[in-house]
Biopython code that builds the backbone (N, CA, C, O; Angstrom):
import numpy as np
from Bio.PDB.StructureBuilder import StructureBuilder

atoms = [
    (1, "GLY", "N", (0.777, -1.118, 0.115)),
    (1, "GLY", "CA", (-0.168, -0.007, -0.025)),
    (1, "GLY", "C", (0.752, 1.226, 0.069)),
    (1, "GLY", "O", (1.968, 1.076, 0.190)),
    (2, "PRO", "N", (0.111, 2.588, 0.009)),
    (2, "PRO", "CA", (1.066, 3.744, 0.306)),
    (2, "PRO", "C", (1.897, 3.745, 1.159)),
    (2, "PRO", "O", (3.001, 4.197, 0.854)),
    (3, "THR", "N", (1.670, 3.235, 2.547)),
    (3, "THR", "CA", (2.628, 3.231, 3.518)),
    (3, "THR", "C", (4.331, 2.442, 3.000)),
    (3, "THR", "O", (5.475, 2.882, 3.119)),
    (4, "GLU", "N", (3.882, 1.329, 2.502)),
    (4, "GLU", "CA", (5.242, 0.638, 2.091)),
    (4, "GLU", "C", (5.733, 1.432, 0.899)),
    (4, "GLU", "O", (6.953, 1.391, 0.746)),
    (5, "ALA", "N", (5.049, 2.141, 0.025)),
    (5, "ALA", "CA", (5.796, 2.658, -1.062)),
    (5, "ALA", "C", (6.498, 3.770, -0.534)),
    (5, "ALA", "O", (7.577, 4.107, -1.020)),
    (6, "GLY", "N", (5.843, 4.531, 0.672)),
    (6, "GLY", "CA", (6.573, 5.604, 1.026)),
    (6, "GLY", "C", (7.925, 4.918, 1.850)),
    (6, "GLY", "O", (8.941, 5.608, 1.771)),
    (7, "ALA", "N", (8.006, 4.065, 2.371)),
    (7, "ALA", "CA", (9.297, 3.474, 3.009)),
    (7, "ALA", "C", (10.338, 3.113, 1.893)),
    (7, "ALA", "O", (11.518, 3.389, 2.108)),
    (8, "ALA", "N", (9.942, 2.461, 0.609)),
    (8, "ALA", "CA", (10.667, 2.298, -0.231)),
    (8, "ALA", "C", (11.024, 3.499, -0.700)),
    (8, "ALA", "O", (12.254, 3.544, -0.725)),
    (9, "GLU", "N", (10.494, 4.593, -1.122)),
    (9, "GLU", "CA", (10.984, 5.784, -1.807)),
    (9, "GLU", "C", (12.053, 6.448, -0.820)),
    (9, "GLU", "O", (13.054, 7.111, -1.096)),
    (10, "GLY", "N", (11.552, 6.079, 0.361)),
    (10, "GLY", "CA", (12.567, 6.772, 1.659)),
    (10, "GLY", "C", (14.036, 6.081, 1.183)),
    (10, "GLY", "O", (15.009, 6.788, 0.923)),
    (11, "THR", "N", (14.064, 4.741, 1.112)),
    (11, "THR", "CA", (15.242, 3.966, 0.809)),
    (11, "THR", "C", (15.969, 4.596, -0.322)),
    (11, "THR", "O", (17.034, 5.206, -0.237)),
    (12, "LEU", "N", (15.185, 4.352, -1.515)),
    (12, "LEU", "CA", (15.666, 5.010, -2.659)),
    (12, "LEU", "C", (16.309, 6.293, -2.582)),
    (12, "LEU", "O", (17.410, 6.483, -3.098)),
    (13, "ALA", "N", (15.599, 7.290, -1.888)),
    (13, "ALA", "CA", (16.144, 8.891, -1.803)),
    (13, "ALA", "C", (17.581, 8.766, -0.907)),
    (13, "ALA", "O", (18.455, 9.568, -1.235)),
    (14, "VAL", "N", (17.900, 7.814, 0.211)),
    (14, "VAL", "CA", (19.010, 7.797, 0.810)),
    (14, "VAL", "C", (20.304, 7.214, -0.393)),
    (14, "VAL", "O", (21.373, 7.791, -0.597)),
    (15, "ALA", "N", (19.879, 6.076, -0.989)),
    (15, "ALA", "CA", (20.666, 5.633, -1.794)),
    (15, "ALA", "C", (20.966, 6.777, -2.954)),
    (15, "ALA", "O", (22.155, 6.754, -3.270)),
    (16, "LEU", "N", (20.389, 7.522, -3.489)),
    (16, "LEU", "CA", (20.460, 8.185, -4.308)),
    (16, "LEU", "C", (20.975, 9.558, -3.786)),
    (16, "LEU", "O", (21.254, 10.387, -4.652)),
    (17, "GLY", "N", (21.123, 9.874, -2.594)),
    (17, "GLY", "CA", (21.725, 10.893, -1.845)),
    (17, "GLY", "C", (23.262, 10.661, -1.805)),
    (17, "GLY", "O", (24.127, 11.534, -1.878)),
    (18, "LYS", "N", (23.429, 9.394, -1.681)),
    (18, "LYS", "CA", (25.109, 8.973, -1.883)),
    (18, "LYS", "C", (25.696, 8.803, -3.068)),
    (18, "LYS", "O", (26.896, 9.012, -3.241)),
    (19, "LEU", "N", (24.898, 8.413, -3.975)),
    (19, "LEU", "CA", (25.399, 8.852, -5.397)),
    (19, "LEU", "C", (25.507, 10.165, -5.624)),
    (19, "LEU", "O", (26.500, 10.555, -6.238)),
    (20, "PHE", "N", (24.487, 11.135, -5.165)),
    (20, "PHE", "CA", (24.995, 12.478, -5.402)),
    (20, "PHE", "C", (26.191, 13.084, -4.841)),
    (20, "PHE", "O", (26.809, 14.001, -5.383)),
    (21, "ALA", "N", (26.573, 12.398, -3.454)),
    (21, "ALA", "CA", (27.622, 12.882, -2.647)),
    (21, "ALA", "C", (28.971, 12.520, -3.345)),
    (21, "ALA", "O", (29.982, 13.211, -3.220)),
    (22, "LEU", "N", (28.911, 11.501, -4.011)),
    (22, "LEU", "CA", (29.978, 10.780, -4.797)),
    (22, "LEU", "C", (30.063, 11.679, -5.927)),
    (22, "LEU", "O", (31.185, 12.061, -6.258)),
    (23, "SER", "N", (28.977, 12.104, -6.616)),
    (23, "SER", "CA", (29.431, 12.876, -7.904)),
    (23, "SER", "C", (30.260, 14.395, -7.466)),
    (23, "SER", "O", (31.140, 15.067, -8.004)),
    (24, "GLU", "N", (29.449, 14.512, -6.184)),
    (24, "GLU", "CA", (30.240, 15.954, -5.875)),
    (24, "GLU", "C", (31.840, 15.666, -5.747)),
    (24, "GLU", "O", (32.736, 16.403, -6.158)),
    (25, "ALA", "N", (31.980, 14.430, -5.088)),
    (25, "ALA", "CA", (33.413, 14.167, -4.661)),
    (25, "ALA", "C", (34.438, 13.953, -5.935)),
    (25, "ALA", "O", (35.663, 14.066, -5.922)),
    (26, "TYR", "N", (33.690, 13.655, -6.896)),
    (26, "TYR", "CA", (34.432, 13.421, -8.216)),
    (26, "TYR", "C", (33.823, 14.072, -9.470)),
    (26, "TYR", "O", (33.280, 13.425, -10.366)),
    (27, "PRO", "N", (33.963, 15.407, -9.453)),
    (27, "PRO", "CA", (33.435, 16.183, -10.553)),
    (27, "PRO", "C", (33.739, 15.612, -11.828)),
    (27, "PRO", "O", (32.962, 15.892, -12.741)),
    (28, "GLN", "N", (34.680, 14.894, -12.067)),
    (28, "GLN", "CA", (35.138, 14.802, -13.501)),
    (28, "GLN", "C", (34.081, 13.638, -14.039)),
    (28, "GLN", "O", (34.060, 13.428, -15.252)),
    (29, "LEU", "N", (33.243, 12.912, -13.208)),
    (29, "LEU", "CA", (31.910, 12.217, -13.355)),
    (29, "LEU", "C", (30.779, 13.057, -14.348)),
    (29, "LEU", "O", (30.062, 12.617, -15.247)),
    (30, "ARG", "N", (30.914, 14.343, -13.847)),
    (30, "ARG", "CA", (30.027, 15.330, -14.683)),
    (30, "ARG", "C", (30.260, 15.285, -16.228)),
    (30, "ARG", "O", (29.438, 15.453, -17.129)),
    (31, "ALA", "N", (31.733, 14.986, -16.305)),
    (31, "ALA", "CA", (31.840, 15.233, -18.036)),
    (31, "ALA", "C", (31.725, 14.124, -18.722)),
    (31, "ALA", "O", (32.026, 14.128, -19.915)),
    (32, "VAL", "N", (31.281, 13.004, -18.111)),
    (32, "VAL", "CA", (30.944, 11.672, -18.750)),
    (32, "VAL", "C", (29.655, 11.734, -19.509)),
    (32, "VAL", "O", (28.666, 12.027, -18.837)),
    (33, "GLU", "N", (29.521, 11.558, -20.520)),
    (33, "GLU", "CA", (28.259, 11.845, -21.139)),
    (33, "GLU", "C", (26.936, 10.802, -20.523)),
    (33, "GLU", "O", (25.749, 11.088, -20.361)),
    (34, "ALA", "N", (27.567, 9.692, -20.302)),
    (34, "ALA", "CA", (26.572, 8.405, -19.727)),
    (34, "ALA", "C", (25.930, 9.156, -18.500)),
    (34, "ALA", "O", (24.707, 9.280, -18.448)),
    (35, "PHE", "N", (26.696, 9.624, -17.574)),
    (35, "PHE", "CA", (26.326, 10.433, -16.305)),
    (35, "PHE", "C", (25.517, 11.558, -16.584)),
    (35, "PHE", "O", (24.915, 11.922, -15.574)),
    (36, "THR", "N", (25.347, 12.058, -17.319)),
    (36, "THR", "CA", (24.922, 13.360, -17.652)),
    (36, "THR", "C", (23.302, 12.899, -18.367)),
    (36, "THR", "O", (22.221, 13.407, -18.070)),
    (37, "ASP", "N", (23.577, 11.683, -19.473)),
    (37, "ASP", "CA", (22.321, 10.999, -19.635)),
    (37, "ASP", "C", (21.344, 10.335, -18.274)),
    (37, "ASP", "O", (20.117, 10.300, -18.173)),
    (38, "PHE", "N", (22.296, 9.896, -17.412)),
    (38, "PHE", "CA", (21.557, 9.360, -16.359)),
    (38, "PHE", "C", (21.034, 10.272, -15.517)),
    (38, "PHE", "O", (20.006, 9.929, -14.932)),
    (39, "GLN", "N", (21.520, 11.462, -15.277)),
    (39, "GLN", "CA", (20.918, 12.954, -14.852)),
    (39, "GLN", "C", (19.595, 13.159, -15.383)),
    (39, "GLN", "O", (18.619, 13.143, -14.633)),
    (40, "GLY", "N", (19.481, 13.371, -16.764)),
    (40, "GLY", "CA", (18.378, 13.626, -17.499)),
    (40, "GLY", "C", (17.360, 12.551, -16.917)),
    (40, "GLY", "O", (16.298, 12.795, -16.343)),
    (41, "SER", "N", (17.903, 11.342, -17.185)),
    (41, "SER", "CA", (16.508, 10.257, -17.098)),
    (41, "SER", "C", (16.178, 10.259, -15.383)),
    (41, "SER", "O", (15.073, 9.803, -15.090)),
    (42, "LEU", "N", (16.958, 10.685, -14.353)),
    (42, "LEU", "CA", (16.397, 10.834, -13.017)),
    (42, "LEU", "C", (15.705, 11.855, -12.846)),
    (42, "LEU", "O", (14.963, 11.810, -11.865)),
    (43, "ASP", "N", (15.678, 12.991, -13.606)),
    (43, "ASP", "CA", (14.693, 14.230, -13.547)),
    (43, "ASP", "C", (13.387, 13.812, -14.278)),
    (43, "ASP", "O", (12.335, 14.328, -13.898)),
    (44, "GLU", "N", (13.378, 13.057, -15.138)),
    (44, "GLU", "CA", (12.216, 12.573, -15.828)),
    (44, "GLU", "C", (11.570, 11.675, -15.158)),
    (44, "GLU", "O", (10.351, 11.621, -15.317)),
    (45, "ILE", "N", (12.291, 10.658, -14.153)),
    (45, "ILE", "CA", (11.704, 9.810, -13.467)),
    (45, "ILE", "C", (11.018, 10.443, -12.198)),
    (45, "ILE", "O", (9.972, 10.016, -11.710)),
    (46, "GLU", "N", (11.826, 11.643, -11.671)),
    (46, "GLU", "CA", (11.676, 12.343, -10.537)),
    (46, "GLU", "C", (9.953, 12.961, -10.844)),
    (46, "GLU", "O", (9.030, 12.938, -10.029)),
    (47, "GLU", "N", (9.916, 13.435, -12.121)),
    (47, "GLU", "CA", (8.829, 14.353, -12.292)),
    (47, "GLU", "C", (7.612, 13.118, -12.415)),
    (47, "GLU", "O", (6.544, 13.458, -11.907)),
    (48, "ALA", "N", (7.637, 11.856, -12.970)),
    (48, "ALA", "CA", (6.884, 10.893, -13.227)),
    (48, "ALA", "C", (6.353, 10.893, -11.858)),
    (48, "ALA", "O", (5.304, 11.475, -11.583)),
    (49, "VAL", "N", (7.072, 10.235, -10.972)),
    (49, "VAL", "CA", (6.781, 9.904, -9.571)),
    (49, "VAL", "C", (5.833, 10.789, -8.932)),
    (49, "VAL", "O", (4.759, 10.426, -8.453)),
    (50, "GLN", "N", (6.372, 12.195, -8.952)),
    (50, "GLN", "CA", (5.540, 13.416, -8.329)),
    (50, "GLN", "C", (4.055, 13.303, -9.182)),
    (50, "GLN", "O", (3.037, 13.411, -8.498)),
    (51, "ASN", "N", (3.939, 13.134, -10.346)),
    (51, "ASN", "CA", (2.525, 13.081, -10.984)),
    (51, "ASN", "C", (1.732, 11.857, -10.775)),
    (51, "ASN", "O", (0.503, 11.916, -10.812)),
    (52, "ALA", "N", (2.393, 10.683, -10.544)),
    (52, "ALA", "CA", (1.755, 9.454, -10.129)),
    (52, "ALA", "C", (1.405, 9.871, -8.720)),
    (52, "ALA", "O", (0.251, 9.588, -8.399)),
    (53, "ARG", "N", (2.008, 10.370, -7.968)),
    (53, "ARG", "CA", (1.685, 10.736, -6.312)),
    (53, "ARG", "C", (0.377, 11.557, -6.487)),
    (53, "ARG", "O", (-0.643, 11.296, -5.850)),
    (54, "ARG", "N", (0.466, 12.484, -7.319)),
    (54, "ARG", "CA", (-0.724, 13.658, -7.219)),
    (54, "ARG", "C", (-1.644, 12.964, -7.923)),
    (54, "ARG", "O", (-2.785, 13.242, -7.556)),
    (55, "TYR", "N", (-1.574, 11.973, -9.009)),
    (55, "TYR", "CA", (-2.876, 11.164, -9.110)),
    (55, "TYR", "C", (-3.710, 10.573, -8.380)),
    (55, "TYR", "O", (-4.909, 10.803, -8.224)),
    (56, "TYR", "N", (-2.702, 9.386, -7.690)),
    (56, "TYR", "CA", (-3.016, 8.781, -6.716)),
    (56, "TYR", "C", (-3.985, 9.550, -5.571)),
    (56, "TYR", "O", (-5.146, 9.296, -5.250)),
    (57, "ASN", "N", (-3.396, 10.215, -5.257)),
    (57, "ASN", "CA", (-4.303, 11.063, -4.021)),
    (57, "ASN", "C", (-5.623, 11.573, -4.767)),
    (57, "ASN", "O", (-6.693, 11.288, -4.230)),
    (58, "ALA", "N", (-5.635, 12.172, -5.747)),
    (58, "ALA", "CA", (-6.709, 12.597, -6.526)),
    (58, "ALA", "C", (-7.648, 11.716, -6.488)),
    (58, "ALA", "O", (-8.760, 12.080, -6.106)),
    (59, "VAL", "N", (-7.438, 10.426, -6.853)),
    (59, "VAL", "CA", (-8.504, 9.287, -7.055)),
    (59, "VAL", "C", (-8.617, 8.730, -6.017)),
    (59, "VAL", "O", (-9.590, 7.976, -6.010)),
    (60, "VAL", "N", (-7.925, 8.756, -4.898)),
    (60, "VAL", "CA", (-8.362, 8.317, -3.378)),
    (60, "VAL", "C", (-9.231, 9.308, -2.846)),
    (60, "VAL", "O", (-10.196, 8.955, -2.169)),
    (61, "ARG", "N", (-8.940, 10.844, -3.138)),
    (61, "ARG", "CA", (-9.963, 11.543, -2.511)),
    (61, "ARG", "C", (-11.411, 11.631, -3.094)),
    (61, "ARG", "O", (-12.449, 11.916, -2.497)),
    (62, "ASP", "N", (-11.201, 11.288, -4.528)),
    (62, "ASP", "CA", (-12.791, 10.968, -5.294)),
    (62, "ASP", "C", (-13.306, 9.946, -4.973)),
    (62, "ASP", "O", (-14.530, 9.921, -5.094)),
    (63, "TYR", "N", (-12.751, 8.936, -4.543)),
    (63, "TYR", "CA", (-13.050, 7.304, -4.013)),
    (63, "TYR", "C", (-13.649, 7.672, -2.791)),
    (63, "TYR", "O", (-14.824, 7.332, -2.645)),
    (64, "ASN", "N", (-13.042, 8.353, -1.794)),
    (64, "ASN", "CA", (-13.285, 8.460, -0.336)),
    (64, "ASN", "C", (-14.406, 9.412, -0.226)),
    (64, "ASN", "O", (-15.125, 9.298, 0.767)),
    (65, "THR", "N", (-14.706, 10.471, -1.222)),
    (65, "THR", "CA", (-16.015, 11.501, -1.202)),
    (65, "THR", "C", (-17.005, 10.503, -1.798)),
    (65, "THR", "O", (-17.988, 10.398, -1.064)),
    (66, "LYS", "N", (-17.060, 9.851, -2.724)),
    (66, "LYS", "CA", (-18.148, 8.847, -3.197)),
    (66, "LYS", "C", (-18.346, 7.666, -2.137)),
    (66, "LYS", "O", (-19.258, 6.877, -2.387)),
    (67, "LEU", "N", (-17.815, 7.522, -1.323)),
    (67, "LEU", "CA", (-18.080, 6.637, -0.130)),
    (67, "LEU", "C", (-19.245, 7.404, 0.936)),
    (67, "LEU", "O", (-20.029, 6.890, 1.734)),
    (68, "GLN", "N", (-19.044, 8.571, 0.651)),
    (68, "GLN", "CA", (-19.748, 9.317, 1.825)),
    (68, "GLN", "C", (-21.004, 10.004, 1.141)),
    (68, "GLN", "O", (-21.671, 10.748, 1.860)),
    (69, "VAL", "N", (-21.361, 9.839, -0.083)),
    (69, "VAL", "CA", (-22.663, 10.469, -0.675)),
    (69, "VAL", "C", (-23.824, 9.273, -0.980)),
    (69, "VAL", "O", (-23.516, 8.153, -1.385)),
    (70, "PHE", "N", (-24.838, 9.591, -0.786)),
    (70, "PHE", "CA", (-25.859, 8.864, -0.891)),
    (70, "PHE", "C", (-25.848, 8.982, -2.453)),
    (70, "PHE", "O", (-25.549, 10.036, -3.014)),
    (71, "PRO", "N", (-26.251, 7.637, -3.236)),
    (71, "PRO", "CA", (-26.735, 6.463, -2.478)),
    (71, "PRO", "C", (-25.382, 5.241, -2.617)),
    (71, "PRO", "O", (-25.428, 4.026, -2.423)),
    (72, "THR", "N", (-24.363, 6.008, -2.976)),
    (72, "THR", "CA", (-23.122, 5.243, -3.037)),
    (72, "THR", "C", (-22.501, 4.696, -1.617)),
    (72, "THR", "O", (-21.717, 3.755, -1.490)),
    (73, "ASN", "N", (-23.053, 5.530, -0.575)),
    (73, "ASN", "CA", (-22.450, 5.193, 0.599)),
    (73, "ASN", "C", (-23.319, 3.841, 1.184)),
    (73, "ASN", "O", (-22.943, 3.256, 2.200)),
    (74, "LEU", "N", (-24.449, 3.449, 0.467)),
    (74, "LEU", "CA", (-25.474, 2.505, 1.156)),
    (74, "LEU", "C", (-24.407, 1.087, 0.479)),
    (74, "LEU", "O", (-23.931, 0.163, 1.139)),
    (75, "LEU", "N", (-24.298, 1.283, -0.713)),
    (75, "LEU", "CA", (-23.643, 0.079, -1.705)),
    (75, "LEU", "C", (-22.393, -0.162, -1.292)),
    (75, "LEU", "O", (-22.071, -1.315, -1.007)),
    (76, "ALA", "N", (-21.219, 1.199, -1.167)),
    (76, "ALA", "CA", (-20.228, 0.590, -0.541)),
    (76, "ALA", "C", (-20.146, -0.198, 0.861)),
    (76, "ALA", "O", (-19.439, -1.179, 1.092)),
    (77, "GLY", "N", (-20.865, 0.331, 1.581)),
    (77, "GLY", "CA", (-21.114, -0.222, 2.894)),
    (77, "GLY", "C", (-21.368, -1.866, 2.724)),
    (77, "GLY", "O", (-20.675, -2.714, 3.287)),
    (78, "LEU", "N", (-22.612, -2.184, 1.749)),
    (78, "LEU", "CA", (-22.897, -3.372, 1.524)),
    (78, "LEU", "C", (-21.663, -4.144, 1.102)),
    (78, "LEU", "O", (-21.349, -5.129, 1.771)),
    (79, "PHE", "N", (-21.010, -3.828, 0.163)),
    (79, "PHE", "CA", (-19.776, -4.631, -0.488)),
    (79, "PHE", "C", (-18.662, -4.498, 0.161)),
    (79, "PHE", "O", (-17.741, -5.097, -0.395)),
    (80, "GLY", "N", (-18.301, -3.823, 1.343)),
    (80, "GLY", "CA", (-17.137, -3.795, 2.333)),
    (80, "GLY", "C", (-16.294, -3.028, 1.655)),
    (80, "GLY", "O", (-15.148, -3.466, 1.550)),
    (81, "HIS", "N", (-16.610, -1.707, 1.022)),
    (81, "HIS", "CA", (-15.815, -0.607, 0.711)),
    (81, "HIS", "C", (-15.411, 0.022, 1.732)),
    (81, "HIS", "O", (-16.273, 0.190, 2.594)),
    (82, "THR", "N", (-14.161, 0.527, 1.988)),
    (82, "THR", "CA", (-13.744, 1.270, 2.985)),
    (82, "THR", "C", (-12.742, 2.470, 2.320)),
    (82, "THR", "O", (-12.147, 2.444, 1.242)),
    (83, "ARG", "N", (-12.772, 3.513, 3.339)),
    (83, "ARG", "CA", (-11.679, 4.549, 2.639)),
    (83, "ARG", "C", (-10.331, 4.385, 2.653)),
    (83, "ARG", "O", (-9.749, 3.855, 3.600)),
    (84, "ARG", "N", (-9.715, 4.850, 1.554)),
    (84, "ARG", "CA", (-8.427, 4.448, 1.328)),
    (84, "ARG", "C", (-7.457, 5.696, 1.783)),
    (84, "ARG", "O", (-7.838, 6.864, 1.711)),
    (85, "GLU", "N", (-6.288, 5.348, 2.212)),
    (85, "GLU", "CA", (-5.579, 6.407, 2.861)),
    (85, "GLU", "C", (-4.541, 6.945, 1.907)),
    (85, "GLU", "O", (-4.043, 6.166, 1.095)),
    (86, "PHE", "N", (-4.210, 8.078, 1.933)),
    (86, "PHE", "CA", (-3.538, 8.842, 1.004)),
    (86, "PHE", "C", (-2.354, 8.391, 1.143)),
    (86, "PHE", "O", (-1.996, 7.830, 2.179)),
    (87, "PHE", "N", (-1.211, 8.660, -0.372)),
    (87, "PHE", "CA", (0.188, 8.465, -0.025)),
    (87, "PHE", "C", (0.655, 9.992, 0.546)),
    (87, "PHE", "O", (0.367, 11.101, 0.094)),
    (88, "SER", "N", (1.426, 9.649, 1.626)),
    (88, "SER", "CA", (2.147, 10.731, 2.063)),
    (88, "SER", "C", (3.309, 10.458, 2.836)),
    (88, "SER", "O", (3.383, 9.500, 3.605)),
    (89, "LEU", "N", (4.433, 11.480, 2.598)),
    (89, "LEU", "CA", (5.703, 11.294, 2.948)),
    (89, "LEU", "C", (5.794, 11.814, 4.331)),
    (89, "LEU", "O", (5.331, 12.948, 4.451)),
    (90, "ASP", "N", (6.346, 11.189, 5.574)),
    (90, "ASP", "CA", (6.342, 11.871, 6.687)),
    (90, "ASP", "C", (7.682, 12.801, 6.857)),
    (90, "ASP", "O", (7.674, 13.662, 7.736)),
    (91, "ASP", "N", (8.833, 12.631, 6.021)),
    (91, "ASP", "CA", (10.291, 13.322, 6.233)),
    (91, "ASP", "C", (9.913, 14.589, 5.102)),
    (91, "ASP", "O", (9.319, 14.339, 4.053)),
    (92, "GLU", "N", (10.254, 15.665, 5.401)),
    (92, "GLU", "CA", (10.184, 16.941, 4.635)),
    (92, "GLU", "C", (11.266, 16.513, 3.329)),
    (92, "GLU", "O", (10.988, 16.582, 2.132)),
    (93, "ARG", "N", (12.187, 16.191, 3.756)),
    (93, "ARG", "CA", (13.276, 16.008, 2.599)),
    (93, "ARG", "C", (12.750, 14.947, 1.724)),
    (93, "ARG", "O", (13.009, 15.106, 0.531)),
    (94, "ARG", "N", (12.020, 13.824, 2.064)),
    (94, "ARG", "CA", (11.567, 12.821, 1.218)),
    (94, "ARG", "C", (10.171, 13.371, 0.248)),
    (94, "ARG", "O", (9.698, 12.757, -0.708)),
    (95, "ARG", "N", (9.822, 14.331, 0.648)),
    (95, "ARG", "CA", (8.396, 14.953, 0.383)),
    (95, "ARG", "C", (9.177, 15.438, -0.965)),
    (95, "ARG", "O", (8.963, 14.964, -2.080)),
    (96, "GLU", "N", (10.080, 16.419, -0.681)),
    (96, "GLU", "CA", (10.750, 17.279, -1.975)),
    (96, "GLU", "C", (11.313, 16.512, -2.896)),
    (96, "GLU", "O", (11.466, 16.961, -4.032)),
    (97, "GLY", "N", (11.796, 14.976, -2.501)),
    (97, "GLY", "CA", (12.642, 14.358, -3.414)),
    (97, "GLY", "C", (13.840, 14.815, -3.618)),
    (97, "GLY", "O", (14.013, 16.025, -3.466)),
    (98, "PRO", "N", (15.001, 13.936, -4.027)),
    (98, "PRO", "CA", (16.213, 14.100, -4.003)),
    (98, "PRO", "C", (16.472, 15.183, -4.809)),
    (98, "PRO", "O", (15.755, 15.429, -5.779)),
    (99, "ARG", "N", (17.563, 15.954, -4.467)),
    (99, "ARG", "CA", (17.681, 17.145, -5.647)),
    (99, "ARG", "C", (18.667, 16.594, -6.407)),
    (99, "ARG", "O", (19.668, 16.096, -5.893)),
    (100, "VAL", "N", (18.451, 16.642, -7.776)),
    (100, "VAL", "CA", (19.143, 15.977, -8.697)),
    (100, "VAL", "C", (19.977, 17.473, -9.473)),
    (100, "VAL", "O", (19.400, 18.166, -10.311)),
    (101, "ALA", "N", (21.314, 17.728, -9.012)),
    (101, "ALA", "CA", (21.927, 18.906, -9.941)),
    (101, "ALA", "C", (23.583, 18.332, -9.966)),
    (101, "ALA", "O", (24.056, 17.820, -8.951)),
    (102, "PHE", "N", (24.029, 18.412, -10.662)),
    (102, "PHE", "CA", (25.457, 17.527, -10.866)),
    (102, "PHE", "C", (26.319, 18.629, -11.808)),
    (102, "PHE", "O", (27.271, 18.277, -12.504)),
    (103, "SER", "N", (25.888, 19.868, -11.730)),
    (103, "SER", "CA", (26.600, 20.953, -12.453)),
    (103, "SER", "C", (27.168, 21.848, -11.309)),
    (103, "SER", "O", (27.824, 22.853, -11.579)),
]
sb = StructureBuilder()
sb.init_structure("model")
sb.init_model(0)
sb.init_chain("A")
sb.init_seg("    ")
for serial, (resi, resn, name, xyz) in enumerate(atoms, 1):
    if name == "N":
        sb.init_residue(resn, " ", resi, " ")
    sb.init_atom(name, np.array(xyz, "f"), 0.0, 1.0, " ", f" {name:<3s}", serial, name[0])
structure = sb.get_structure()
């Protein structure tokens, strides 16, 4: 669920932080074309993940709202549908995502 995804994203953020620290320690990495391509890919992935988070939370908001509105609330209760939790990150640094800046 969203809680497990948040934990996995936190682990990834720590690993990326170590990679970024390595790139700062070795500036010659920035001159390697593959590394700059990697940076571009990370930017795209980070944006896609943020968009997916926003979309998921919007769908959950709509779903939870429908569970409270008549007559959907009657059918939802009958079939065991319950509220879903939003995807949220507890750490401000993880919420912002890793800083991708190799220049």
